[in-house]
A tleap script that builds the chain and sets N, CA, C and O, in Angstrom:
source leaprc.protein.ff14SB
mol = sequence {
  NMET THR THR MET GLN PRO GLU PRO GLN THR
  GLN PRO GLU ILE ASP ILE GLN GLY GLU VAL
  GLU ALA VAL LEU ALA TRP HIE ASP ASP ASP
  ALA LYS ALA ALA ILE ALA THR LEU LEU GLU
  ASP ASN ARG HIE LEU ARG ARG GLN LEU ALA
  LEU ALA GLU PHE ALA GLY SER ARG GLY PHE
  ALA ARG GLY TRP ARG PRO ALA TYR GLU CARG
}
set mol.1.N position { 92.279 -162.510 21.661 }
set mol.1.CA position { 91.436 -162.639 20.489 }
set mol.1.C position { 91.154 -161.247 19.911 }
set mol.1.O position { 90.810 -160.318 20.643 }
set mol.2.N position { 91.301 -161.123 18.616 }
set mol.2.CA position { 91.061 -159.832 17.965 }
set mol.2.C position { 89.667 -159.809 17.362 }
set mol.2.O position { 89.138 -160.820 16.901 }
set mol.3.N position { 89.107 -158.636 17.385 }
set mol.3.CA position { 87.771 -158.491 16.790 }
set mol.3.C position { 87.917 -158.082 15.331 }
set mol.3.O position { 88.777 -157.281 14.963 }
set mol.4.N position { 87.057 -158.655 14.530 }
set mol.4.CA position { 87.080 -158.320 13.104 }
set mol.4.C position { 86.333 -157.004 12.900 }
set mol.4.O position { 85.204 -156.837 13.362 }
set mol.5.N position { 86.962 -156.101 12.221 }
set mol.5.CA position { 86.346 -154.820 11.894 }
set mol.5.C position { 85.878 -154.863 10.441 }
set mol.5.O position { 86.603 -155.345 9.571 }
set mol.6.N position { 84.680 -154.365 10.177 }
set mol.6.CA position { 84.241 -154.334 8.776 }
set mol.6.C position { 85.111 -153.366 7.983 }
set mol.6.O position { 85.546 -152.335 8.496 }
set mol.7.N position { 85.353 -153.715 6.734 }
set mol.7.CA position { 86.138 -152.832 5.879 }
set mol.7.C position { 85.305 -151.602 5.537 }
set mol.7.O position { 84.108 -151.713 5.269 }
set mol.8.N position { 85.935 -150.430 5.547 }
set mol.8.CA position { 85.173 -149.220 5.218 }
set mol.8.C position { 84.647 -149.282 3.791 }
set mol.8.O position { 85.316 -149.767 2.879 }
set mol.9.N position { 83.431 -148.778 3.625 }
set mol.9.CA position { 82.820 -148.731 2.299 }
set mol.9.C position { 83.469 -147.606 1.501 }
set mol.9.O position { 83.564 -146.477 1.981 }
set mol.10.N position { 83.905 -147.904 0.317 }
set mol.10.CA position { 84.478 -146.870 -0.540 }
set mol.10.C position { 83.536 -146.617 -1.702 }
set mol.10.O position { 82.932 -147.534 -2.258 }
set mol.11.N position { 83.434 -145.370 -2.040 }
set mol.11.CA position { 82.592 -144.979 -3.166 }
set mol.11.C position { 83.402 -145.117 -4.452 }
set mol.11.O position { 84.590 -144.797 -4.470 }
set mol.12.N position { 82.776 -145.587 -5.519 }
set mol.12.CA position { 83.511 -145.669 -6.784 }
set mol.12.C position { 83.892 -144.268 -7.263 }
set mol.12.O position { 83.175 -143.296 -7.028 }
set mol.13.N position { 85.017 -144.194 -7.926 }
set mol.13.CA position { 85.485 -142.912 -8.463 }
set mol.13.C position { 84.514 -142.445 -9.547 }
set mol.13.O position { 84.177 -143.202 -10.458 }
set mol.14.N position { 84.074 -141.212 -9.441 }
set mol.14.CA position { 83.118 -140.662 -10.398 }
set mol.14.C position { 83.808 -139.562 -11.193 }
set mol.14.O position { 84.438 -138.672 -10.620 }
set mol.15.N position { 83.688 -139.627 -12.499 }
set mol.15.CA position { 84.277 -138.623 -13.382 }
set mol.15.C position { 83.251 -137.513 -13.599 }
set mol.15.O position { 82.524 -137.504 -14.593 }
set mol.16.N position { 83.207 -136.577 -12.649 }
set mol.16.CA position { 82.216 -135.500 -12.714 }
set mol.16.C position { 82.406 -134.660 -13.983 }
set mol.16.O position { 81.438 -134.331 -14.668 }
set mol.17.N position { 83.652 -134.321 -14.284 }
set mol.17.CA position { 83.899 -133.488 -15.467 }
set mol.17.C position { 83.397 -134.185 -16.730 }
set mol.17.O position { 82.817 -133.544 -17.607 }
set mol.18.N position { 83.620 -135.491 -16.822 }
set mol.18.CA position { 83.134 -136.242 -17.976 }
set mol.18.C position { 81.620 -136.261 -18.041 }
set mol.18.O position { 81.039 -136.170 -19.122 }
set mol.19.N position { 80.974 -136.378 -16.876 }
set mol.19.CA position { 79.510 -136.365 -16.847 }
set mol.19.C position { 78.966 -135.001 -17.247 }
set mol.19.O position { 77.973 -134.909 -17.968 }
set mol.20.N position { 79.623 -133.937 -16.773 }
set mol.20.CA position { 79.202 -132.583 -17.146 }
set mol.20.C position { 79.309 -132.405 -18.660 }
set mol.20.O position { 78.395 -131.888 -19.302 }
set mol.21.N position { 80.427 -132.837 -19.214 }
set mol.21.CA position { 80.618 -132.725 -20.665 }
set mol.21.C position { 79.558 -133.531 -21.425 }
set mol.21.O position { 79.061 -133.080 -22.457 }
set mol.22.N position { 79.215 -134.712 -20.923 }
set mol.22.CA position { 78.208 -135.550 -21.582 }
set mol.22.C position { 76.832 -134.890 -21.542 }
set mol.22.O position { 76.100 -134.912 -22.532 }
set mol.23.N position { 76.481 -134.302 -20.395 }
set mol.23.CA position { 75.179 -133.628 -20.275 }
set mol.23.C position { 75.120 -132.438 -21.227 }
set mol.23.O position { 74.123 -132.237 -21.921 }
set mol.24.N position { 76.189 -131.657 -21.256 }
set mol.24.CA position { 76.205 -130.509 -22.164 }
set mol.24.C position { 76.151 -130.950 -23.624 }
set mol.24.O position { 75.457 -130.333 -24.432 }
set mol.25.N position { 76.875 -132.007 -23.964 }
set mol.25.CA position { 76.854 -132.506 -25.345 }
set mol.25.C position { 75.454 -132.974 -25.721 }
set mol.25.O position { 74.999 -132.731 -26.839 }
set mol.26.N position { 74.767 -133.644 -24.797 }
set mol.26.CA position { 73.409 -134.128 -25.059 }
set mol.26.C position { 72.475 -132.963 -25.374 }
set mol.26.O position { 71.537 -133.102 -26.159 }
set mol.27.N position { 72.742 -131.806 -24.749 }
set mol.27.CA position { 71.897 -130.626 -24.933 }
set mol.27.C position { 72.532 -129.618 -25.897 }
set mol.27.O position { 72.228 -128.426 -25.840 }
set mol.28.N position { 73.410 -130.095 -26.778 }
set mol.28.CA position { 74.055 -129.232 -27.781 }
set mol.28.C position { 74.709 -127.999 -27.145 }
set mol.28.O position { 74.604 -126.891 -27.670 }
set mol.29.N position { 75.385 -128.206 -26.009 }
set mol.29.CA position { 76.094 -127.148 -25.266 }
set mol.29.C position { 75.184 -126.024 -24.782 }
set mol.29.O position { 75.655 -124.914 -24.537 }
set mol.30.N position { 73.898 -126.292 -24.642 }
set mol.30.CA position { 72.948 -125.318 -24.093 }
set mol.30.C position { 72.869 -125.557 -22.584 }
set mol.30.O position { 72.175 -126.462 -22.120 }
set mol.31.N position { 73.595 -124.724 -21.826 }
set mol.31.CA position { 73.681 -124.917 -20.375 }
set mol.31.C position { 72.312 -124.774 -19.701 }
set mol.31.O position { 72.002 -125.515 -18.768 }
set mol.32.N position { 71.500 -123.832 -20.164 }
set mol.32.CA position { 70.177 -123.644 -19.552 }
set mol.32.C position { 69.294 -124.871 -19.760 }
set mol.32.O position { 68.577 -125.279 -18.846 }
set mol.33.N position { 69.340 -125.456 -20.942 }
set mol.33.CA position { 68.557 -126.668 -21.202 }
set mol.33.C position { 69.065 -127.826 -20.345 }
set mol.33.O position { 68.273 -128.622 -19.841 }
set mol.34.N position { 70.382 -127.919 -20.179 }
set mol.34.CA position { 70.958 -128.985 -19.355 }
set mol.34.C position { 70.520 -128.837 -17.904 }
set mol.34.O position { 70.136 -129.816 -17.265 }
set mol.35.N position { 70.579 -127.608 -17.383 }
set mol.35.CA position { 70.163 -127.364 -16.000 }
set mol.35.C position { 68.682 -127.667 -15.834 }
set mol.35.O position { 68.287 -128.283 -14.844 }
set mol.36.N position { 67.857 -127.244 -16.785 }
set mol.36.CA position { 66.414 -127.503 -16.706 }
set mol.36.C position { 66.135 -129.000 -16.657 }
set mol.36.O position { 65.300 -129.449 -15.872 }
set mol.37.N position { 66.825 -129.775 -17.489 }
set mol.37.CA position { 66.634 -131.224 -17.495 }
set mol.37.C position { 67.057 -131.837 -16.169 }
set mol.37.O position { 66.358 -132.694 -15.628 }
set mol.38.N position { 68.198 -131.401 -15.642 }
set mol.38.CA position { 68.672 -131.945 -14.368 }
set mol.38.C position { 67.723 -131.590 -13.219 }
set mol.38.O position { 67.506 -132.402 -12.320 }
set mol.39.N position { 67.160 -130.384 -13.249 }
set mol.39.CA position { 66.182 -130.006 -12.222 }
set mol.39.C position { 64.918 -130.861 -12.324 }
set mol.39.O position { 64.365 -131.279 -11.307 }
set mol.40.N position { 64.465 -131.118 -13.544 }
set mol.40.CA position { 63.294 -131.988 -13.734 }
set mol.40.C position { 63.587 -133.405 -13.245 }
set mol.40.O position { 62.742 -134.029 -12.603 }
set mol.41.N position { 64.781 -133.910 -13.548 }
set mol.41.CA position { 65.169 -135.242 -13.064 }
set mol.41.C position { 65.179 -135.279 -11.539 }
set mol.41.O position { 64.712 -136.240 -10.929 }
set mol.42.N position { 65.716 -134.224 -10.933 }
set mol.42.CA position { 65.757 -134.143 -9.475 }
set mol.42.C position { 64.340 -134.147 -8.902 }
set mol.42.O position { 64.059 -134.855 -7.935 }
set mol.43.N position { 63.457 -133.362 -9.496 }
set mol.43.CA position { 62.059 -133.289 -9.038 }
set mol.43.C position { 61.388 -134.662 -9.145 }
set mol.43.O position { 60.668 -135.081 -8.239 }
set mol.44.N position { 61.630 -135.351 -10.255 }
set mol.44.CA position { 61.054 -136.682 -10.454 }
set mol.44.C position { 61.556 -137.657 -9.386 }
set mol.44.O position { 60.765 -138.404 -8.810 }
set mol.45.N position { 62.855 -137.653 -9.122 }
set mol.45.CA position { 63.411 -138.583 -8.135 }
set mol.45.C position { 62.911 -138.277 -6.727 }
set mol.45.O position { 62.707 -139.198 -5.935 }
set mol.46.N position { 62.711 -137.003 -6.401 }
set mol.46.CA position { 62.146 -136.655 -5.089 }
set mol.46.C position { 60.711 -137.177 -4.960 }
set mol.46.O position { 60.309 -137.651 -3.897 }
set mol.47.N position { 59.946 -137.086 -6.049 }
set mol.47.CA position { 58.581 -137.647 -6.021 }
set mol.47.C position { 58.623 -139.159 -5.824 }
set mol.47.O position { 57.821 -139.718 -5.075 }
set mol.48.N position { 59.565 -139.816 -6.501 }
set mol.48.CA position { 59.701 -141.266 -6.351 }
set mol.48.C position { 60.069 -141.631 -4.916 }
set mol.48.O position { 59.564 -142.617 -4.380 }
set mol.49.N position { 60.945 -140.845 -4.287 }
set mol.49.CA position { 61.296 -141.084 -2.882 }
set mol.49.C position { 60.078 -140.917 -1.984 }
set mol.49.O position { 59.861 -141.707 -1.065 }
set mol.50.N position { 59.281 -139.880 -2.255 }
set mol.50.CA position { 58.077 -139.655 -1.453 }
set mol.50.C position { 57.118 -140.836 -1.593 }
set mol.50.O position { 56.532 -141.278 -0.605 }
set mol.51.N position { 56.953 -141.346 -2.811 }
set mol.51.CA position { 56.086 -142.508 -3.017 }
set mol.51.C position { 56.636 -143.735 -2.306 }
set mol.51.O position { 55.877 -144.498 -1.709 }
set mol.52.N position { 57.944 -143.929 -2.365 }
set mol.52.CA position { 58.562 -145.080 -1.698 }
set mol.52.C position { 58.375 -144.980 -0.191 }
set mol.52.O position { 58.123 -145.984 0.475 }
set mol.53.N position { 58.498 -143.769 0.346 }
set mol.53.CA position { 58.310 -143.581 1.786 }
set mol.53.C position { 56.868 -143.893 2.178 }
set mol.53.O position { 56.622 -144.510 3.215 }
set mol.54.N position { 55.922 -143.470 1.354 }
set mol.54.CA position { 54.513 -143.698 1.644 }
set mol.54.C position { 54.150 -145.175 1.507 }
set mol.54.O position { 53.407 -145.716 2.325 }
set mol.55.N position { 54.678 -145.824 0.468 }
set mol.55.CA position { 54.294 -147.202 0.158 }
set mol.55.C position { 54.978 -148.233 1.049 }
set mol.55.O position { 54.406 -149.288 1.324 }
set mol.56.N position { 56.189 -147.941 1.502 }
set mol.56.CA position { 56.932 -148.921 2.292 }
set mol.56.C position { 56.743 -148.690 3.778 }
set mol.56.O position { 56.938 -147.578 4.271 }
set mol.57.N position { 56.366 -149.735 4.489 }
set mol.57.CA position { 56.205 -149.594 5.935 }
set mol.57.C position { 57.568 -149.579 6.603 }
set mol.57.O position { 58.561 -149.983 5.998 }
set mol.58.N position { 57.625 -149.116 7.854 }
set mol.58.CA position { 58.879 -149.106 8.602 }
set mol.58.C position { 59.407 -150.524 8.772 }
set mol.58.O position { 60.617 -150.739 8.697 }
set mol.59.N position { 58.543 -151.479 8.995 }
set mol.59.CA position { 58.985 -152.858 9.155 }
set mol.59.C position { 59.568 -153.421 7.874 }
set mol.59.O position { 60.579 -154.123 7.894 }
set mol.60.N position { 58.929 -153.110 6.771 }
set mol.60.CA position { 59.410 -153.585 5.471 }
set mol.60.C position { 60.795 -153.031 5.172 }
set mol.60.O position { 61.660 -153.743 4.662 }
set mol.61.N position { 61.000 -151.760 5.489 }
set mol.61.CA position { 62.273 -151.097 5.204 }
set mol.61.C position { 63.257 -151.227 6.360 }
set mol.61.O position { 64.343 -150.650 6.321 }
set mol.62.N position { 62.883 -151.977 7.379 }
set mol.62.CA position { 63.730 -152.181 8.568 }
set mol.62.C position { 64.165 -150.861 9.187 }
set mol.62.O position { 65.314 -150.701 9.597 }
set mol.63.N position { 63.239 -149.926 9.248 }
set mol.63.CA position { 63.509 -148.646 9.884 }
set mol.63.C position { 64.094 -147.586 8.973 }
set mol.63.O position { 64.205 -146.425 9.368 }
set mol.64.N position { 64.474 -147.967 7.749 }
set mol.64.CA position { 65.075 -146.996 6.838 }
set mol.64.C position { 64.031 -146.003 6.356 }
set mol.64.O position { 62.902 -146.377 6.039 }
set mol.65.N position { 64.407 -144.773 6.304 }
set mol.65.CA position { 63.568 -143.735 5.728 }
set mol.65.C position { 64.404 -142.960 4.721 }
set mol.65.O position { 65.584 -142.714 4.974 }
set mol.66.N position { 63.831 -142.566 3.587 }
set mol.66.CA position { 64.613 -141.824 2.603 }
set mol.66.C position { 65.021 -140.455 3.137 }
set mol.66.O position { 64.298 -139.836 3.918 }
set mol.67.N position { 66.177 -140.003 2.708 }
set mol.67.CA position { 66.653 -138.663 3.048 }
set mol.67.C position { 66.560 -137.811 1.786 }
set mol.67.O position { 67.026 -138.210 0.719 }
set mol.68.N position { 65.966 -136.658 1.918 }
set mol.68.CA position { 65.769 -135.800 0.757 }
set mol.68.C position { 66.929 -134.837 0.552 }
set mol.68.O position { 67.088 -134.279 -0.534 }
set mol.69.N position { 67.723 -134.643 1.564 }
set mol.69.CA position { 68.891 -133.766 1.473 }
set mol.69.C position { 70.144 -134.603 1.573 }
set mol.69.O position { 70.125 -135.687 2.155 }
set mol.70.N position { 71.226 -134.116 1.016 }
set mol.70.CA position { 72.492 -134.847 1.084 }
set mol.70.C position { 73.103 -134.736 2.437 }
set mol.70.O position { 74.175 -135.291 2.677 }
savepdb mol mol.pdb
quit
């Protein structure tokens, strides 16, 4: 009898160059403004993770805890 192995999870292909171009276009090719916006977005998402960690119990999240670093 053979054991069934789960199929590996694959990440969808991400067009980083296209995203970079879109961010720069949104900011009229102002790289400093684009970086500032991305840093603010990052700060906001980290705060949201902190709130989720505080609000969700370990039992509710089945032991999951947010990771702040990649």
